[in-house]
C-alpha positions in Angstrom: -7.5 -26.0 11.1 -7.2 -24.0 7.4 -4.0 -24.0 6.1 -3.0 -20.6 4.6 0.0 -19.7 2.3 1.6 -16.1 2.2 3.4 -14.9 -0.6 5.4 -11.6 -0.1 8.8 -10.2 -1.0 8.9 -8.1 2.2 10.2 -10.1 5.2 8.6 -7.8 7.6 5.1 -8.4 5.9 5.6 -12.2 5.8 6.4 -12.1 9.9 3.5 -9.5 10.7 1.0 -11.7 8.5 2.1 -15.3 9.8 1.9 -14.1 13.4 -1.5 -12.3 12.9 -2.9 -15.4 11.1 -1.5 -18.2 13.5 -2.9 -15.9 16.4 -6.4 -16.2 14.9 -5.9 -20.0 14.7 -4.6 -20.8 11.2 -1.7 -23.0 9.8 0.4 -20.6 8.1 3.3 -21.2 5.4 5.4 -18.4 3.6 7.1 -17.9 0.7 9.1 -15.0 -0.8 8.0 -14.9 -4.5 5.5 -16.4 -6.5 7.8 -19.1 -7.9 8.7 -20.3 -4.4 4.9 -20.0 -3.7 3.9 -22.5 -6.5 6.5 -25.1 -5.5 4.7 -24.9 -1.9 1.3 -25.0 -3.5 2.1 -28.0 -5.4 3.7 -29.8 -2.3 0.8 -29.1 0.1 -2.3 -27.6 -1.4 -3.6 -24.6 1.2 -7.0 -23.7 1.8 -6.3 -19.9 1.0 -3.3 -18.0 -0.6 -2.8 -14.4 0.4 -0.4 -13.0 -2.3 1.2 -9.6 -2.9 1.2 -8.5 -6.4 4.5 -6.7 -6.9 7.3 -9.4 -6.4 10.2 -10.4 -8.2 10.4 -13.6 -10.2 6.5 -14.5 -10.6 4.3 -11.5 -9.8 1.0 -12.0 -8.1 -1.3 -11.3 -11.2 0.6 -13.8 -13.0 0.3 -16.4 -10.1 -3.5 -15.3 -9.9 -4.1 -16.2 -13.6 -2.3 -19.6 -13.6 -3.8 -20.6 -10.1 -7.5 -19.7 -11.6 -6.8 -22.4 -14.3 -5.0 -24.9 -12.6 -6.3 -24.8 -9.1 -9.9 -23.1 -9.4 -11.0 -24.0 -6.0 -8.3 -22.2 -4.2 -9.3 -19.1 -2.4 -7.1 -16.2 -3.2 -6.4 -12.8 -1.3 -4.4 -10.1 -3.2 -2.8 -7.4 -1.2 -0.7 -4.5 -2.7 1.0 -1.4 -1.5 1.3 -0.1 -5.2 4.8 -0.4 -6.1 5.5 1.9 -9.0 1.9 2.4 -9.6 -1.2 3.3 -7.8 -2.5 0.1 -5.9 -6.0 0.3 -7.0 -4.8 -0.7 -10.4 -3.2 -3.8 -9.2 -6.2 -4.7 -7.0 -8.6 -4.2 -9.7 -6.7 -6.3 -12.1 -6.4 -8.8 -9.3 -10.2 -9.0 -8.8 -10.7 -9.2 -12.6 -8.2 -12.1 -12.8 -10.1 -14.1 -10.2 -8.9 -12.9 -6.6 -11.8 -13.5 -4.1 -10.9 -10.6 -2.1 -8.4 -7.7 -2.5 -6.5 -5.3 0.3 -4.5 -2.4 0.2 -1.3 -2.4 2.4 -1.1 -1.5 5.1 -3.8 -3.9 6.3 -6.5 -3.1 9.2 -5.8 -6.4 11.2 -9.5 -6.8 12.4 -11.0 -6.4 8.9 -8.3 -8.6 7.5 -8.7 -11.5 9.9 -12.5 -11.1 9.6 -12.8 -11.4 6.0 -10.4 -14.4 5.9 -12.8 -16.0 8.5 -15.7 -15.0 6.2 -14.0 -16.6 3.3 -13.0 -19.9 4.8 -16.2 -20.0 6.8 -14.6 -20.5 9.9 
């Protein structure tokens, strides 16, 4: 069973994604910001990371840049609702920094699960 870590500062998004991915058969852990997520990654390397972009403490773009250097094999999916700016800029930045996939919030559940499955080859 593939392990997925979700990092998002919105508790309702964390809960929704956790339930959706567990229902699809994945083992899921969560973190509420990038700093907490890095601790979880170091303690138990997941197969895939789903990270929000706009968060307190350590933002998603910063996290992606760091992880591409330190954990190059980790699959990364970036998600964003936009924050103060248009989400497209954040998601384009995430892709340029090494995210494997990007998605705009709100997520289309079926498309999101299928993309995760394809990325993990499950």
